[in-house]
C-alpha positions in Angstrom: 92.1 88.6 76.0 95.4 90.5 76.1 97.9 89.3 78.7 100.5 91.3 80.5 103.8 91.5 78.8 107.3 91.7 80.6 107.1 95.7 80.1 105.4 97.9 82.6 102.1 99.0 80.8 98.4 98.7 80.9 96.6 96.1 78.7 92.8 96.6 77.9 91.0 93.4 76.7 89.4 94.2 73.4 85.9 93.7 72.6 84.7 94.1 76.3 81.7 96.4 76.9 83.4 97.1 80.3 87.2 96.7 79.7 89.4 94.7 82.0 92.7 96.3 82.8 95.7 94.1 83.4 98.3 96.3 85.1 102.1 95.3 85.2 103.1 98.5 86.9 100.5 100.8 88.7 101.7 104.3 88.1 99.7 107.2 89.5 98.5 108.1 86.1 98.5 105.7 83.2 96.9 105.6 79.9 94.1 103.6 78.6 93.9 103.9 74.8 95.7 107.2 74.8 93.3 108.7 77.5 94.1 109.2 81.2 92.6 106.7 83.6 89.0 107.4 84.6 88.1 109.1 87.8 86.5 105.9 89.0 89.8 103.9 88.4 91.7 106.7 90.1 89.3 106.8 93.1 89.6 102.9 93.5 93.4 103.2 93.4 93.1 105.8 96.0 91.1 103.5 98.3 93.7 100.8 98.1 96.5 103.3 98.7 94.6 104.9 101.6 93.9 101.3 103.2 97.4 100.4 103.0 98.7 103.6 104.5 96.1 103.6 107.3 97.0 100.0 108.1 100.8 100.8 108.3 99.8 103.9 110.7 97.5 101.6 112.7 94.6 104.0 111.9 91.7 101.7 112.3 89.0 104.4 112.0 90.3 105.4 108.5 90.3 101.6 107.4 86.7 101.3 108.7 85.6 104.3 106.7 86.9 102.7 103.5 84.3 99.7 103.8 80.7 99.6 103.5 78.5 98.9 106.6 77.5 95.5 105.1 81.1 94.4 104.1 81.9 90.7 104.1 85.3 89.4 104.5 86.3 85.7 103.7 89.5 84.1 104.8 90.5 80.5 104.6 89.3 78.4 107.6 87.0 81.0 109.0 83.2 81.8 108.4 82.7 85.0 106.7 82.6 88.1 108.9 81.6 91.7 108.8 82.8 95.2 109.9 82.3 94.8 113.7 84.3 91.5 113.6 87.0 93.1 111.6 87.1 96.1 114.0 87.2 93.7 116.9 90.0 91.6 115.5 92.1 94.6 114.6 91.9 96.1 118.0 92.8 92.7 119.6 96.1 93.1 117.7 97.1 95.8 120.0 100.5 97.4 119.1 101.1 95.0 116.2 103.1 96.9 113.5 102.0 96.4 109.8 104.2 96.8 106.8 102.7 95.9 103.4 102.9 96.5 99.7 100.0 96.1 97.2 100.0 95.8 93.4 96.7 95.9 91.5 97.0 93.2 88.9 93.4 93.6 87.4 90.8 96.0 87.8 87.3 95.9 86.3 84.6 98.6 86.5 80.9 97.3 86.3 78.9 100.4 86.7 78.5 101.1 90.5 80.6 97.9 91.2 84.1 97.1 90.5 86.6 94.3 91.3 90.3 94.3 91.7 92.6 91.2 92.0 95.5 92.5 94.1 98.8 91.0 95.0 99.8 91.8 98.7 102.9 91.3 100.6 102.5 91.8 104.4 104.5 91.7 107.6 103.0 91.9 110.9 105.2 92.3 114.0 103.5 92.0 117.3 105.0 94.1 120.2 107.8 91.9 121.8 107.3 89.3 119.1 108.9 88.3 115.8 107.6 89.2 112.3 104.8 87.1 110.5 104.9 87.2 106.9 102.0 86.6 104.6 101.8 87.0 100.8 99.2 86.2 98.0 96.2 87.6 96.2 92.9 89.0 97.2 89.7 89.4 95.1 87.9 92.5 96.2 84.6 94.0 95.2 84.0 97.6 95.7 80.8 99.5 95.4 80.3 103.1 94.7 78.1 104.6 97.4 75.4 107.2 97.3 78.0 109.9 98.4 80.0 108.9 95.3 82.9 107.2 97.2 84.0 103.8 96.3 84.2 101.5 99.4 85.2 97.9 99.9 82.1 95.7 99.9 83.4 92.1 99.7 86.8 90.7 100.1 88.2 87.1 99.6 91.8 87.0 101.1 94.0 84.3 100.0 97.3 85.4 101.8 99.3 82.5 103.0 102.2 82.4 105.5 105.6 82.7 103.7 
């Protein structure tokens, strides 16, 4: 399997029926074997971008619209939880400001499913409090729904305090 180089470019693992993309630099459009990225890859990147932007704005309704109704989140030290628990925890954060960045380092399309390995750096600053920094990787499964939209279906979040 081809591994990322020190230069910003996309790498496609040869021989895969469904290619795996290792991405050093996630530009808005990149080439895969001389062709523009697929509509599905572009749509998945838009989901990630929309999630990050909505989180920064505190727009919980948009974040919730980007996940399936049967979504499952996994974080260290807690039982897996779903959409309602995610929404309740987000509302409990009140006026906490979120600043974050995301870099997709691997993306694989598998029919109506896809996974991304994502590097996230996040700072949460509660109203009247100091910033809390977390950084690390997530492994996210997305599912293409009946309406043609990709949504987050499973997420294993391995961010740790830094």
